[in-house]
Backbone as CSV, one residue per row, in Angstrom:
resi,resn,N_x,N_y,N_z,CA_x,CA_y,CA_z,C_x,C_y,C_z
1,MET,3.461,-30.517,-1.355,3.464,-29.051,-1.016,3.140,-28.410,0.451
2,GLU,3.475,-27.478,1.204,3.118,-27.227,2.421,2.894,-25.622,2.159
3,PHE,1.873,-25.346,2.676,1.233,-23.798,2.540,1.184,-23.293,4.267
4,ALA,2.237,-22.392,4.616,2.039,-21.905,6.016,1.530,-20.438,5.943
5,PHE,0.653,-19.987,6.798,0.014,-18.721,6.723,0.436,-18.018,7.812
6,PRO,0.635,-16.739,7.814,1.058,-15.929,8.821,-0.171,-16.201,10.245
7,SER,-1.137,-16.401,9.860,-1.959,-16.931,11.158,-1.707,-18.282,11.993
8,GLY,-0.856,-18.801,11.372,-0.333,-20.314,11.910,-1.180,-21.367,11.457
9,LEU,-1.623,-21.110,10.082,-2.759,-22.257,9.585,-1.391,-23.208,8.525
10,LEU,-1.879,-24.070,8.424,-0.780,-24.985,7.500,-1.811,-25.861,6.860
11,LEU,-1.615,-25.723,5.492,-2.375,-26.722,4.398,-0.937,-27.590,3.856
12,ILE,-1.287,-28.607,3.586,-0.397,-29.499,2.459,-1.189,-30.225,1.772
13,SER,-0.637,-29.985,0.284,-1.289,-30.248,-0.524,-0.224,-31.344,-1.630
14,MET,-1.062,-31.792,-2.474,-0.314,-32.889,-3.461,-1.170,-32.630,-4.593
15,GLY,-0.616,-32.056,-5.262,-1.378,-31.660,-6.732,-2.587,-30.967,-6.215
16,PHE,-3.704,-31.092,-6.602,-4.927,-30.117,-6.338,-5.490,-30.458,-5.156
17,MET,-5.437,-31.545,-4.522,-6.097,-32.238,-3.219,-5.450,-31.382,-1.854
18,PHE,-5.940,-31.057,-0.863,-5.582,-30.637,0.379,-5.882,-32.084,1.148
19,HIS,-4.570,-32.436,1.758,-4.852,-33.891,2.709,-4.503,-33.349,3.997
20,LYS,-4.299,-32.253,4.517,-4.312,-31.944,5.878,-4.554,-30.238,6.032
21,LEU,-5.368,-30.182,7.130,-6.008,-28.627,7.239,-5.971,-28.386,8.846
22,GLY,-5.390,-27.410,9.157,-5.656,-27.212,10.671,-4.407,-26.397,11.224
23,PRO,-4.526,-25.648,12.511,-3.829,-25.098,12.961,-2.332,-25.598,13.123
24,ILE,-1.535,-25.148,13.369,-0.113,-25.587,13.656,0.294,-24.887,14.975
25,SER,1.384,-25.727,15.880,1.656,-25.010,17.024,3.232,-24.778,16.584
26,ASP,3.844,-23.541,17.099,5.080,-23.278,17.069,6.179,-24.527,16.947
27,ASP,5.926,-25.469,17.473,6.940,-26.453,17.638,7.359,-27.394,16.079
28,GLU,5.805,-27.318,15.942,5.526,-28.210,14.479,5.960,-27.129,13.383
29,LEU,5.884,-25.727,13.434,6.209,-24.992,12.377,7.884,-24.773,12.425
30,ARG,8.198,-24.952,13.684,9.976,-24.924,14.084,10.517,-25.924,13.465
31,ASP,9.810,-27.376,13.584,10.552,-28.583,12.911,10.191,-28.759,11.461
32,SER,9.192,-28.221,11.099,9.122,-28.356,9.318,10.193,-27.826,8.575
33,GLU,10.196,-27.860,7.363,10.939,-27.436,6.471,10.798,-25.988,6.020
34,LEU,9.746,-25.423,6.420,9.217,-24.009,6.172,9.786,-23.126,7.243
35,ALA,10.266,-21.910,6.256,10.671,-20.955,7.099,9.561,-19.737,7.564
36,PRO,10.071,-19.848,9.047,8.664,-18.743,9.759,8.099,-17.810,8.723
37,VAL,6.922,-17.421,9.027,6.237,-16.228,8.541,6.259,-15.431,9.280
38,SER,6.882,-14.232,9.461,6.488,-12.902,10.217,5.658,-11.697,9.708
39,ARG,4.986,-11.095,10.576,3.987,-9.962,10.472,4.531,-8.603,10.573
40,THR,5.889,-8.607,10.186,6.712,-7.386,10.269,6.538,-6.545,9.461
41,PRO,6.584,-5.186,9.970,6.054,-4.130,8.514,7.043,-3.947,7.652
42,TYR,6.491,-3.405,6.265,7.437,-3.567,5.371,8.678,-2.631,5.660
43,ASP,9.892,-3.355,5.255,11.115,-2.404,5.389,11.675,-2.441,3.935
44,GLU,11.723,-1.136,3.204,12.170,-1.133,1.989,13.563,-1.191,1.727
45,GLU,14.090,-1.125,2.873,15.871,-1.339,2.534,16.362,-2.917,2.933
46,ALA,15.229,-3.278,3.325,15.596,-4.875,3.840,15.235,-5.705,2.400
47,ILE,14.721,-5.256,1.796,14.250,-5.953,-0.029,14.896,-5.607,-0.717
48,PRO,15.752,-6.594,-1.576,16.236,-6.278,-2.867,15.609,-5.663,-3.703
49,PRO,16.305,-4.742,-4.774,15.439,-4.557,-5.762,15.208,-5.334,-6.873
50,ARG,14.265,-5.316,-7.686,13.895,-6.544,-8.533,14.843,-6.366,-9.759
51,LYS,15.234,-7.650,-10.224,16.568,-7.818,-11.196,16.121,-6.507,-12.525
52,GLY,17.049,-5.776,-12.837,16.494,-4.841,-13.919,15.923,-3.794,-13.481
53,ALA,15.601,-3.606,-12.621,14.812,-2.202,-12.205,15.978,-1.430,-11.605
54,ARG,15.785,-0.087,-12.239,16.567,0.897,-11.743,16.358,1.469,-10.898
55,VAL,16.484,1.549,-9.670,15.539,2.589,-8.599,16.930,3.070,-7.878
56,PRO,17.123,4.397,-7.657,18.033,5.230,-7.063,17.981,4.527,-5.880
57,ALA,19.359,4.770,-5.250,19.251,4.291,-3.504,18.579,5.507,-3.019
58,PRO,18.252,5.096,-1.720,17.216,6.299,-1.072,18.268,6.965,-0.278
59,HIS,18.222,8.319,-0.120,18.913,9.153,0.230,19.083,9.332,1.872
60,PRO,19.957,9.595,2.574,19.959,9.560,4.108,18.954,10.337,4.848
61,ALA,18.453,10.251,5.764,17.499,10.966,6.527,17.910,12.451,6.875
62,GLU,18.995,12.522,7.093,19.667,13.913,7.425,19.809,14.586,6.077
63,PHE,20.265,13.879,5.016,20.419,14.746,3.668,18.829,15.268,3.245
64,ARG,17.821,14.483,3.649,16.603,14.984,3.383,15.918,15.969,4.129
65,GLN,16.496,15.991,5.312,15.984,16.893,6.093,16.792,18.328,5.714
66,ARG,17.998,18.267,5.825,18.630,19.592,5.140,17.964,20.073,3.840
67,ALA,17.676,18.948,3.005,17.228,19.727,1.655,15.636,20.398,1.938
68,ILE,14.891,19.784,2.846,13.638,20.581,3.105,13.610,21.711,3.887
69,GLU,14.931,21.911,4.773,15.045,23.427,5.259,15.590,24.310,4.259
70,LEU,16.205,23.716,3.319,17.062,24.766,2.275,15.541,25.170,1.576
71,GLY,14.883,24.157,1.256,13.897,24.409,0.474,12.817,25.209,0.940
72,ARG,12.625,25.346,2.148,11.640,26.131,2.876,12.153,27.694,3.433
73,GLU,13.723,27.801,3.318,14.058,28.963,3.691,13.828,29.866,2.334
74,ARG,13.861,29.320,0.865,13.344,30.402,0.177,14.515,31.312,-0.274
75,ALA,15.726,30.810,-0.186,16.936,31.957,-0.235,17.111,31.529,-1.949
76,LYS,16.696,30.245,-2.507,17.152,30.349,-3.778,15.896,29.724,-4.378
77,PRO,15.467,29.728,-5.474,14.348,28.748,-6.220,14.587,27.248,-5.655
78,VAL,13.478,26.490,-5.564,13.377,24.945,-5.523,14.023,24.482,-6.482
79,ALA,13.969,24.858,-7.889,14.359,23.983,-8.710,16.367,24.303,-8.815
80,GLU,16.735,25.398,-8.456,18.145,25.989,-8.324,18.549,24.765,-6.797
81,ILE,17.978,24.795,-5.976,18.511,23.953,-4.789,18.775,22.613,-5.139
82,ALA,17.467,21.941,-5.872,17.636,20.501,-6.330,18.711,20.117,-7.114
83,LYS,18.916,21.297,-8.172,20.008,20.988,-9.212,21.345,20.769,-8.154
84,ASP,21.500,21.744,-7.105,22.856,21.935,-6.675,22.881,20.732,-5.525
85,LEU,21.844,19.887,-5.304,21.675,18.826,-4.228,21.806,17.400,-5.017
86,GLY,21.575,17.892,-6.467,22.011,16.542,-7.485,20.583,15.666,-7.342
87,ILE,19.009,16.388,-7.255,18.054,15.305,-7.221,17.117,16.210,-7.901
88,SER,16.079,15.693,-8.557,14.929,16.390,-9.266,14.197,17.240,-8.595
89,GLU,13.483,18.192,-9.305,12.812,19.047,-8.586,11.643,18.690,-7.963
90,SER,10.913,17.721,-8.729,9.755,16.932,-8.253,10.026,16.523,-7.091
91,CYS,11.314,15.553,-6.684,11.556,14.801,-5.584,11.708,15.869,-4.145
92,LEU,12.190,17.128,-4.555,12.619,18.146,-3.452,11.157,18.526,-2.966
93,ARG,10.498,18.921,-4.215,8.748,19.544,-3.958,8.106,18.462,-3.197
94,ASN,8.049,17.220,-3.450,7.309,16.097,-2.855,7.963,15.792,-1.302
95,TRP,9.178,16.259,-1.048,9.811,16.297,0.263,9.336,17.001,1.098
96,ILE,9.013,18.508,0.623,8.616,19.510,1.103,7.147,19.320,1.665
97,TYR,6.255,18.971,0.700,4.884,18.614,0.875,4.763,17.699,1.873
98,GLN,5.445,16.595,1.806,5.495,15.434,2.962,5.622,16.032,4.148
99,ALA,6.566,16.927,4.109,7.214,17.227,5.620,5.953,18.293,5.959
100,ASP,5.239,19.173,5.302,4.305,19.707,5.714,3.222,19.242,6.316
101,ILE,2.961,17.956,5.771,1.803,17.220,6.306,2.250,16.523,7.423
102,ASP,3.424,15.996,7.646,3.971,15.393,8.624,3.942,16.538,9.683
103,ASP,4.312,17.784,9.760,4.333,18.900,10.665,3.107,19.453,10.931
104,GLY,2.066,18.986,10.294,0.659,19.607,10.482,0.533,20.843,10.253
105,HIS,1.287,21.320,9.161,0.918,22.589,8.365,0.112,22.421,6.994
106,ARG,-0.171,21.100,6.716,-1.338,20.825,5.523,-1.905,19.562,5.951
107,GLU,-3.245,19.451,5.183,-4.003,18.219,5.200,-3.574,17.193,4.493
108,GLY,-3.385,15.698,4.875,-3.131,14.489,4.458,-2.766,13.379,5.477
109,LEU,-2.192,12.466,4.615,-1.702,11.345,5.431,-0.479,11.781,5.734
110,SER,0.033,11.555,6.985,1.333,11.390,7.350,1.921,10.303,6.987
111,THR,3.097,10.259,6.854,4.178,9.298,6.382,3.844,7.809,7.337
112,ASP,3.645,8.227,8.842,3.480,6.977,9.721,1.905,6.364,8.938
113,GLU,0.938,7.132,8.958,-0.308,6.873,8.113,-0.399,6.188,7.471
114,ARG,0.727,6.604,6.230,0.765,5.783,4.989,1.436,4.614,5.085
115,LYS,2.740,4.405,6.076,2.990,2.918,6.292,1.982,2.026,7.003
116,GLU,1.038,2.616,7.770,0.269,1.988,8.692,-0.879,1.592,7.262
117,LEU,-1.176,2.257,6.545,-2.353,1.834,5.649,-1.998,0.851,4.843
118,VAL,-0.493,0.878,4.329,0.133,-0.072,3.489,-0.074,-1.609,4.340
119,ALA,0.538,-1.360,5.554,0.593,-2.713,6.413,-0.945,-3.092,6.289
120,LEU,-1.768,-2.169,6.710,-3.110,-2.729,6.758,-3.431,-3.394,5.525
121,ARG,-3.419,-2.687,4.428,-3.935,-3.397,2.965,-3.013,-4.380,2.932
122,ARG,-1.802,-4.973,3.305,-1.424,-5.752,2.917,-1.972,-7.179,3.748
123,GLU,-2.162,-6.801,5.052,-2.607,-7.831,5.734,-3.695,-8.377,5.597
124,ASN,-4.761,-7.474,5.061,-6.198,-7.498,4.526,-6.140,-8.374,3.313
125,ARG,-4.969,-8.169,2.273,-5.076,-9.005,1.139,-4.606,-10.224,1.539
126,VAL,-3.877,-10.631,2.814,-3.300,-12.016,2.696,-4.390,-12.695,3.458
127,LEU,-5.248,-12.071,4.434,-6.139,-12.563,5.047,-7.505,-12.884,3.751
128,ARG,-7.966,-12.018,3.132,-8.695,-12.521,1.931,-8.122,-13.544,1.200
129,MET,-6.945,-13.988,1.024,-6.353,-15.186,0.220,-6.239,-16.024,0.965
130,GLU,-6.552,-16.160,2.691,-6.722,-16.973,3.392,-7.949,-17.866,3.368
131,LYS,-8.899,-16.618,3.330,-10.092,-17.063,3.666,-10.540,-17.832,2.335
132,GLU,-10.035,-17.499,1.196,-10.435,-18.230,-0.214,-10.181,-19.381,-0.072
133,ILE,-8.768,-19.710,0.462,-8.013,-21.137,0.291,-8.783,-21.926,1.454
134,LEU,-9.225,-21.478,2.593,-9.930,-22.025,3.573,-11.294,-22.801,3.021
135,GLY,-11.774,-21.496,2.312,-13.072,-21.787,1.606,-13.285,-22.843,0.744
136,LYS,-12.451,-22.974,-0.261,-12.136,-24.170,-1.285,-11.784,-25.687,-0.617
137,ALA,-10.758,-25.335,0.467,-10.297,-26.444,1.042,-11.843,-27.359,1.686
138,ALA,-12.403,-26.272,2.574,-13.625,-26.984,3.059,-14.880,-27.279,2.415
139,ALA,-14.864,-27.093,0.985,-15.887,-27.600,0.020,-15.298,-28.983,-0.329
140,PHE,-13.926,-28.599,-0.409,-13.323,-30.155,-0.991,-13.725,-31.023,0.061
141,PHE,-13.515,-30.933,1.152,-13.728,-31.785,2.522,-15.002,-32.059,2.520
142,ALA,-15.906,-31.128,2.377,-16.987,-31.386,2.567,-17.670,-32.519,1.350
143,ASN,-17.205,-32.610,0.096,-17.710,-33.242,-0.999,-16.768,-34.535,-0.774
144,GLU,-15.850,-34.388,-0.110,-14.874,-35.815,0.001,-15.691,-37.110,0.156
145,GLY,-16.864,-37.051,0.961,-17.362,-38.255,1.260,-18.377,-38.953,0.375
146,ASN,-18.724,-37.741,-0.835,-19.869,-38.027,-1.274,-19.619,-38.842,-2.852
147,TYR,-18.279,-39.234,-2.637,-17.773,-40.159,-3.662,-18.272,-41.739,-3.643
148,LYS,-18.787,-42.031,-4.463,-19.098,-43.393,-4.787,-18.203,-44.584,-5.243
149,THR,-18.415,-45.441,-4.498,-16.901,-46.267,-4.704,-17.700,-47.665,-5.304
150,LYS,-17.092,-48.468,-5.947,-17.488,-49.429,-6.794,-17.101,-50.977,-5.985
C-alpha cells in the first residue's frame, strides 16, 4: 500500500512495516497508480453530499444578495421577508449578519478570513498527521538494525 502526502512524501507499506520512505519527484508520482494530491482550497460545490445527508442546495449569490438588501431595507419584518423568499428566518438573519461583517459594519471574521482559517486548520491537521507518521517510520528504521539474527 502506498501513501502519498501533499508535501510530496511517499510511504510504501506492507502490513505494519514501512519499506520505503523518502520524497518523490513529480515524474515518479505521475507514473505511480496514486492520484495526485492537490492543496486547492475547499470547494463546497465540488464535493457531493454524504449518503443519507439532507443538505439543501446552496442559494445563488444573486439570491442571497437580494435577500440581504430586502432585509436591510426593513420595509417588512425579517420573518415575513424570509417566509416570502422560502427560507428560514435564522438563515436570512445569518446572511445579514455575515454581510455586515464583510462590509465592515460589525466586528468579526469575514467570509474570506473564515475560508482561510478553515484551509489553514486543514493544512495544519495534515501536517501533524504527516509528522506523526514520519516519527513512527523513523523510530521503526532506527530500531531495524537492532534485531538479533540466529
